N, C-alpha and C positions, 0 to 999 in steps of 0.2 A: 313830263309832269308826273308827280307822285305825291303821296301823303306820307308823313312821318307820324308814327303812333306814339302814344304817351310813354310807353316803356323805353323807347329809344331816347327820348328826351330825359327821362329819369336817370337811366344808366349813364347818359352823357354828362349829366350834372353831378351825379353821386360819385365822388372820388373813391369811396369805399367799395363800390360795385366791382365785381370781377370782370364785368363787361364794359367798364368805364372807358378804357383806352380805345376800343374798337368803335363804340358808339360816339364818343367825343370826336374821333377822327372823321367819322362820317358826317357829323354835324358841321364840323369846320370845313370840310370839303364842299358840302352843299351851300354853305354860307358864301363861299367864294365863287360859286358858279353863277352863270346868268340864266340858266333854265329854271323856271318856276318850280317851287316845291311848297307843299301845303300842310297845314294842320287845321283842325276845326276849333271853334271856341270851346267845345266840350273837351277836346284834348288839352287845350290850354288850362282850363279849370281843373281837370283831373290831374294834370302835372302839379299844379299848386297844391291840391289836396294831398297827393302822395308825398311830395318832398317836404311838406311842412308837418307831416304826421309823425309824432314821436314813437309810435309803435311800428313804423315802416322803415325809417332810416335810423342808423345808429347815431348820426349827427344831423337831425332835421334842420332844414332851412327855416329862416324867418320868412314871413310873407314878402318882406322887402327883398331878401336874397333871391327868392323864387322869381319875383318880377324882374329883378336885375338880370337873371339868366335869360328870361324871355325877351327882355329888351334887346339883348345882344342878338337874338334871332330876328326880332322885328327890324333891326338895323340893316339886315341883309336886303338888298333891293329885290332879290328873287323870292323872298319868303312871303307867303300869302296865307290868308284865312279862307277856307272853303266854307261857303254858306249855302243856305237853302235857296232854291229858286221857286218860281210860281208853280212848278211841277212837283214840288216836294211830296205832297200828300199822295199823289198818284204813283210816284216812283216807290214811296214807302209801302203802299198797298201791294204793288207788284212784288216787291222783295219779300214781304211777309207771306204772300201767297206762294211764292216760289221756294222759300227756304223754310222747311219744317223745323219746329222746335225753338223758334226765337222766343225766349222768355228770360226773366231774371237778368243776370249780369250780361247776357249776350245782347240785350236790347241796346246797350251803349255801343257795342261794336257794330250792331246793325245800323245804328244812326250814322256812324262814320262810313260804312259801306254804301248806304243809301245816298249820302252826300257825294261820294265818289261816283256812283253810277249816274246820278242826275247831272253831274258836271263833266262827264266823259273821262274820268281818271280811273285807270285799271290797277295801278301799282301802289302798294303800301309797303313801307319798310317797317317791320314789326318783329318782335319775338313771340307774339301771341298767335298760337296756332288756331284760335277760334275763328280768325279771318278765313281759314281754309273752308269754312262752312258755306261761304258765299261764292258760288261758282263763277261769278263775273269779276272776282277780285284776284289779282296776282300778288303774291307775297314774296318779300325778300327778307331774310334774316341777316342783318349786316355782321353779326357775330360769327355765325357758322357759314355764311356765304351760300346758303341754300335758297332756291327759288321754287315756289309752287305756282305754276301758271294755271290759268283758267281751264287748260286742257288736263289738269291734274298731274302734271309732270314735275317731279322733284329733281333738280339738277344743281350742280355746282355753278356759282356765278363767279366769273373771273374778277379778281380784285381790281378796282380802279386805281390808277396811279396818281 
């Protein structure tokens, strides 16, 4: 089980991105597997915000095109949405207490990390190094194949076939 961050979705959708091929290949692989993989509703809406923004992409998507891309993900039987549990406020309080400096834009990533913790998921595929601030989260960058584990070890991840 793992979470896929917004940036991987954006690069997988944006054919003009230099990271498109690697991110798209990862998404296609995950779509064909049976193991569950997750995003949050926040990630879904952030994806739509980014890919439809004319100052972010050279060729922004229409809202319909963005949802069409998402619908292809939703069609995968292993794709799931990670949501809050009854423990959410308690887990959030723990994370805010344990992780100094959560403010501004980091709050969005904190929400994703909190959802991961409360649902027992440690791994996120992302290009965003801000997730390294959460000691209970392991990160994998599918473009560089680097993994940061909760033990703070950076290592090369063998490419899946």
